[in-house]
N, C-alpha and C positions, 0 to 999 in steps of 0.2 A: 580514582577513574572507573567509569562504569565499563563491565564487562559487556559491551554490546555485539559482539561476535553473531549471535543468533539474528540480529535484526541487520546488521550489515551484510551478512552472508543473502538473508531474503531480499534486502534492499537491492545488492548486485544483481541476484538471479531475476528479480522483477524488472530491472532495467534492461539488461539482456532480452528480457522477454521469453526466458528459458524455462523448460520444466526443471524438475530436480535430476532428471537423468541427462539432460543436455547440459545442465551447468557440471555435472559430474562428469561429463566427457571434455567440456572444455577447460576444467582444472585437472583433469587426467585422475580422478579420484572414484572411489566406487558410489553410487548413487545412494546408499544407506548412509554414506559419511555426511552427504550435505545433509540429509535429513536428521541426521544427529546434531550438525551443526546448527542448524534451524530450530532444533529443540532445545539447545543448550545443553545437552548432553556430552557434547563431545568439542573442542576448541581446534580451529584450524591450526596449522604448525605457523609459525611467525613467516616464512616466506609465502605460504600460501594465503596469509590475513592480509598480507603487503598486496597481494594481486586483489584480493575480493576488495579492499579498500581503494584501489586504483580504479576498479571498473565502478565503483560505486560514486567516485569523483569524475567520472568520465564525461569530457565535455558534451558529446554528441549524445542528441538521444537515441537511445539502441534499442527501446522497445519497438514490437511489432504489432501493428495495428492488428493484421491477420491473427496473431497469436492472443489477444487481448478478446478480441471478438469471439473466438472457438472455444476459449477457456472454459470447462466446466467449473471452474471455482468463481468465487463471486469477486470480481475486480471491475474498477470503476476508472476511468481515465477523464479529467475534468481539468477545468482552466486552475491555473497555479493561485491565483488573486482571487479567486471566486468559486468554490467547489460547488454551487449549484448551477454551474453552466456545464453540463455533460458534454464529453466529445465522443466517448465510446462506452459501452458496457460490454460486459462479457456474456457469453450465453447462461453459465450459470446463473448471474445476476438477473436477468432477463428471465431466466425461468422462474428464479423463487419470487420474483416482484410480479408475475403475470403479465408482462407485457412485451410490447416489440420495441425493437432500437427506434423505430421511425415515431411510436407513440413518445417516447422519453426525449428525444431529439425536438418534436414538435410542442412538446408541452414539457418543459423542465422542471415545473413546479409538482409534476406528479412525485419526485423523488425526494420532496422537501415538504412533507406533510408537517402540519401544525402538532401533531402527537410524538414527533421523533425531535432528535438534538443535533441533526446536522449542522443548523444554523449555528449553535451553540459552538459544535467543533470550529468550524470555519471562522467565526468571530474570535476565537481564543487563539487559534494559529494565525490569524492575520493580524493581529495585534502585536505580535512578536517579531521586531524590524529583522530580525536575524531568518526568517521564512524566505521573504523575497532577496535578500542579500545573501542567499545560497549558502549560509552558513549551517542551516539545519540539515543533517542526514535522514532525520525521519522523525515521524510522530506516532504514538501509540495511542488510542483511547479506548474506552468502554463508554458506550452511548445507548440511548434506545432510538431506534428508527423503524419506520412502518415497513410492514409486509401485508400483503392484501390481506385484510381480515383481522389484523392484530398488530400491536406494538411490540417488538423483541428487543432483548438486550445484544448488541454485537461487540464483538473485540475488531479493531482496526489499525491496521498501519498504513501511513501515507509515505510515500517517498517523492519528493519533488524532482522533476525532470525540468530545471531551471531554463535551459536553452529552448525548451519548445514551448515554454510557460504552461507546461502542466505539470499534473500531480497524478502519479498511479496510487489508488487507494486498493486495499485488499483487505477483507474483511470475512468474519467467521460469525454464524449466529453463537451466543454465549447462552447456554441453557441455565445459567444459574442468574436469579435477577441480583442486581448490584446497586453501586452509586455511579454517577458520570465519574469519570476520570480521565486525564490527560497529561501525557507529558511530550515535551520535544526535546529530542535529543542531537545537540550538535555535534560536527565533527570535530571539536576540540576535545569534547567530553570522552570520545571514544579511546579505549586503549589498544 
């Protein structure tokens, strides 16, 4: 079994639309504890991990549009069945890309430039029938994507919010050049 606690913690927090501080308050733990869970330096107790898994599997979409829009980190809410169809982008991602939300919503192709690998991630994930079947807890990917003036490597995690037909992506720029890599993790693989 995969120890997916770091990713399940992050997925649950993303689905709730919480900062680490807010998630810590929800679970009655110290914010540093949430950070250590997400970095894999600490594992939640069995009782807390059950709660985290319940949040991760929750039927209702608990993300907040206002939270995604105002987030200083790079978040992207898109269609579950086509990642190239944007629904929301965070302040941090818009600033990194140097565009406005209106520009992206009016021209979705601006996010999917030919020198990136977003379509490759989309095609790989969509080809697995477990994705739309609600069996995938998250995917992780290392891929190239464009930001103004250059193509950079990204480390991404995507969490489906199936009931709303959306996927919440969060990414960070990876300073180390790498090779394309992607892995889907199902709920059944998580210990």
